[in-house]
N, C-alpha and C positions, 0 to 999 in steps of 0.2 A: 390366505391369513394374512392380515396385516400385520408387518414386521415393526418392532419397536426395540430400541437399545436401552438400557438402564446402565447408568455410569457407575464405577466406582470411584471412590477419591483418587486412587493411585491414576486414573487417567487424566484428570484436570492437572495433577501436579506434574505429570510428565509432558502433558499438550494443554494447554490453556485454552487454544482454539478447538479442541475437540468437539464441542457441540456442533461445529458447521461441517464436520466429516462425515456424517451419515445420510447424505442427499435427503431424498424426500421421506426419510423414516422420522417418526416421532422419538425425542429422547426423553428419558426420564430422570429425576434427581431426587433421591430419598433425602431426608432431613439430615440423616447421619453423615451423608456426605459434605453438607454445607457445614456442618459442624467440625468435620474433618479438614476443610479448608481453613476454618477459623484455627485450628489448633495448630496448623503448619505454616500460617502466614510470617510468624514472628521469625526473626532471624535474616542472615545474610546468603543462606544456601540457595541453589537454583530451585528446590522444591519451594522454599518460602517466597521467591520472585514469583513463581507460576502461580502458586495459592493466592497472592495478593493481584496479580493479574486477572484469573478467573474471578475472584470475589469482585473486584471493581466493575469487571464486565457484568455481573450477575446483578451488581447494585444499580448501574445505570440501566439495564433492561427491565428491573422492577420498580424504576422511577414513576410515580404516579398510576400504577397499575391499580384496578379495582378487583376486589376479592372474585367478582363472578368473572373476570378477564384471566384470573389463574385457572379456574376450573375449565375454562376453554383452551388454555395452552397458550403459550406466548408464540407468536412467529417468528422464526429464527431469520428468514430473509425469502427472497424470491427464488421459488423452486425447491426450498428447504422445508422439512417438518416442523413440527411446533413442540416446544418444550413445556413439561409438566413436572410439578413438584408434588412428592409423595410424603404427606405430613404424618402418620401413623405413629402414635406413641405419644406424640406432642415434644417439645423442646427439652422437657425434663427428662424424658426416657423413650425417644426414638428408636424405632426398630432397626435391626441391622440392616444392610444392603441384601443379603441373602434372603433375609424374611420379607422384605418389602418385594422383593423380585417374586418369590413363591406367592405372595399374597396377589400381587398383579396377575400373575398366571392364572390364578385360580378364580379370581373375579371377573377376568375377562377371557373366557374360554376360545374366543374368535381371534386374539391376538397371539402372536409368536414373539416371546419375550427373549431376549438374548441380554445375558449379562457381560458386560465389558469391562474388564480389568487387567491391569498391569500385574498385579499381585496373583503369583502363579498358585500360592495357597487357596487363595478365594476362588479361583476359577477351578480348583480341583473339588473344593466342597461344593460349588454350585453343580458340578457335573453328579456328584453323588447323591445331591438332592434331588436330581432328575430336571434339573435347569440347562438351557443352554447357554455356552458361556464360550468368549473369545478373548483374545489379547487385542490390543489397540496398536495399530500400526500408525504412526504418523511420520514416517520416513520422507514420503513426498510432501514438500512443503505446501501448503495452503496459496494457492495461485491466484493473480489479479482475477483471472476469468471466474473463479469460484465464488467471489462475493460481490462482482460487479458485473454489468453488460459484457457480452462478448462483442469483440469487433466495434464498428463505428456507430455511434447513435447521432451523428451529424444528419441533416435533412439533406437529400438528394446525393448524387454521385459526384466523382470528383471531375471538376471540369477543366482542368489543365493537366497536361502530362508532363511530368517532371522525370520520366524515365530516361534511359540512355539516348533515345533518339529525340527527346523532347526539350524541354526547356530547362535550364538549370538555377540552383539558388545559391549564388555566391559560389560560383563553381562546383556545386553538388547535385548529382544526379540522385533519384531515387533506385534503390536496387531491387525492389519487390512492392508489388500493389500495396501494401500495409503503409510503407514509406511513402509511397504515392498520395495516399489518403491524409497521411500526417501533413505533409508538405502543403496539401490544398488548406488543411485547417488552420495552420500555422500562418499562410500568407493571406487568408482572408480577414479583410479589418473588421467585417461585421460580425465576426465571431469574438466576442470578447472574453472568454474563458476557454482555455482547452485543457484537458487533462490527457496525459499521454502515460499509460502503464506498460509495464513489461520488463522483463529481464535484461541484465546488462547485454550490451552489445547489438541491441535492436535499433540503436540509432537515435534514440530519443534526444541526446544532448546535442550531438552534433547537427541533426536537422533543425532542431529550435534556435541554435545559434547561428545557424547559416540563415535562417528566416530573419530573426532578428537584426542582424548585420544588413541584410538586404534592405529591408524597410527602416533602418535608421540612417544607413550612409549613403543610399540610392536612392529610394524613393522619398525618404524622410518624411514617413508617416509618424514616426515615433520620434521623440528627443533623444533618447538614450536607452541602453539595455540596463535594467537594475536585477541584480543577481542576488539570491539569499536562500537559506538553508537552515535546518536544525542542526545545532552542533552537537552530535551525539557520538561519542568514541565508541569504536567497536573492540577496540583493546585498552591496553592500559592507559591512565589519564596523562597526558604531556604537561600538566601544569597550565599557568597562566601564561599566554603569549604576549610579548612586549609589540608597542607600536601602536598606530592609529587602529580605528575601526576595520577599515579596510586591510590592513596589514593584518589584524588579528584574524580576518575571515579568510584569507588567502590560502593558509594552509589546507582548509576544509573544503577548498573548491578546485581539488586536483583534478578531477574530470573535466571541470571547465577548462581549465589551462592546456591540457591534454588536448581537446578538439579545437582549442584556439591555435595550436601548433599547425593542425592539419589545415584549417580554413585560412591560414597566413600565405599558405603555398601556393593556392591559384592565382592570387594577384602579382605574384612576383615570378611567376613561370617563365616569363620571356626573357630572363637574364640568365645568364650563365656563369658558372664558376664562382668567385668571391663576390660579383656582381648578384649573384642568385641568393647569395648567403645575408649579403646587405640588404638588397631588396626584400627578402623575409622577414628580417629582423625589423626593418623601418615600417612594414604592413602589420607587423606583430604588434609594434607599439603604437600604431594608430589605431588598430582595432581595440585594443586594450583599453586606450583612452575614451572610448565610447562605452565601455562595460564599466558599470559600479557595482561593487560588491557590497552588500549591508548585512548587517546581523537582524537577525529575526526578532532580538531583545529590543530594538529600538524602532520598530515598526509601529508601536502604539500612538495613537495622535496624529500621524502624519497622513497627507492626502497627496497622492501620487498622480501628477497630471501628463499626459501623453508619454505615458512609458512603457517599454515592452519588457514587463516584468516577469521573471522565470524563477519558481521555486523548485529547488532541486531536492531530492530525497523526501518528497512531500509524504511518504509513508509514515515518517517519524514524527508528524505534528498531532495532536489533540484536535479534538472537534472546536475546542475553544481558540487554540492558535490558529486554527485554520478561518475560523470567523475574524479574528483580529486582522490577519493579512488580507483576506479577500475584501473587507469593507474599507480597507485602504486606498482602493482604486478610484480614482477622479475619473473627468471627462478624457476619452481618448486614450486611456489605459487598457492594455490587454495583458492578461494574465495567463500564465501556462504552468502547469503543475506537472511535475516530472516524477515518477516513483514505481516503485515494486513492492508489492504487498509480501512478498515472500522473503523479503529482508528489511523487517522491522527492527531498529537499534533500540528503541526507547523502550525500558524494562516493564513500563505499566501499561503498554500498547499490544493489542492483538490484532491480527488483520480486520475483525470484525468491528473494532471499536477506534480503529485508526481515523484520523480526521479527514485523510484522502477518501477513504470509502464513504463516510458522513458526507463530504462536497459532493461526489457523483451522483449519489442517490437523491440528495435534495434539489441539484440541478439538471436533473435528466429531463424535466420537460421544460425547460427554460431555451426558447428558441435561439439565443444568442450564445449559448456553450454547445461543446461537442466533448465527446469522449472517444478514445481509441485505445483499444489494447492491441499492442505489438508483441507478436509472438515469434517472428523468425530472426534469428541471430545473423548478423554478417560480420562476425569476428572470425579469428582462426578456427581451425576445427578442433584444436586443443581447447580452445574456450568455450567452443559450443559443447563438446563432449562432457568438460567438467560442470556446466549448467545443468545438465541431464543426470550426471551420476554423484554429485558431490552434495 
């Protein structure tokens, strides 16, 4: 029997990205669930924010959809099922979730219907009525590989060995095959757009900076490195920051500065003692002088020529913001987008609606772009274990 899942409002209030967690199963939403989202979206609670996220996604999904498309179901994505809406009773008197589930099971005897709800009492009632019911587990975050292609979409295999026995990029060697693929993509000027996804510790930022410095200072393919990111706080807001545009952005670029410290060391490794410290400080200042940090808010209207542009935390951008950024690229500019769909901080975005997901899908067939998902962490055992269990 074909298995389908019918969701209760409580599922989407707990996990706005729940529609994408049922694999190739079709997902059904009764009209009562949509009204439940509308009732819950007001206010500043976590439920209200999640209701707004889910509602905005559904609004985007339904934009321009014809009635016949609704009858056939809306595709949720590659390898995923379809989304159907149940409208029994109409907007004035929609049937309950349990009634909708029972009617679906009765009218489709070849379908195995499961009511998915966080509400324990609703699950009890569903079981009493003879329906299958289950809780929704969203502890495992929706990962990059769930919504984007796995591995590399670049044509051909890596042509240069950047491993321990091969060439280095600004003193950095690849520690695994994924990093070797990433360096080949980053060092290839024929590839104008690279998207690197994956959790913290996989080396996205370090490899990108090393490749940018090599092609800016050594081979001089690019004029400078330009870095930007969306300024979304993950804790309490810290208020307005003083200083110039670059000074305001610097606190947001902590990961860049941390990796710059690592990359400053190889160029001054021949010195010792105080000379080594002085050499590393001088090298750090030189490298930082070739890196420009810019706010995403001031990108509109600019045309960037011969730049190695890096967009950090790209998962926090909307599709419109992503379009604004990518269309700034002029001749000779290469753009690298770094992100992790499991760590979205923008309240109105989900992994499905992130501008990064949108970008990867739209550029999938363009020969001058490449996508790679990194999965192997190279940090400490503590960081690796934390990524798995927290």
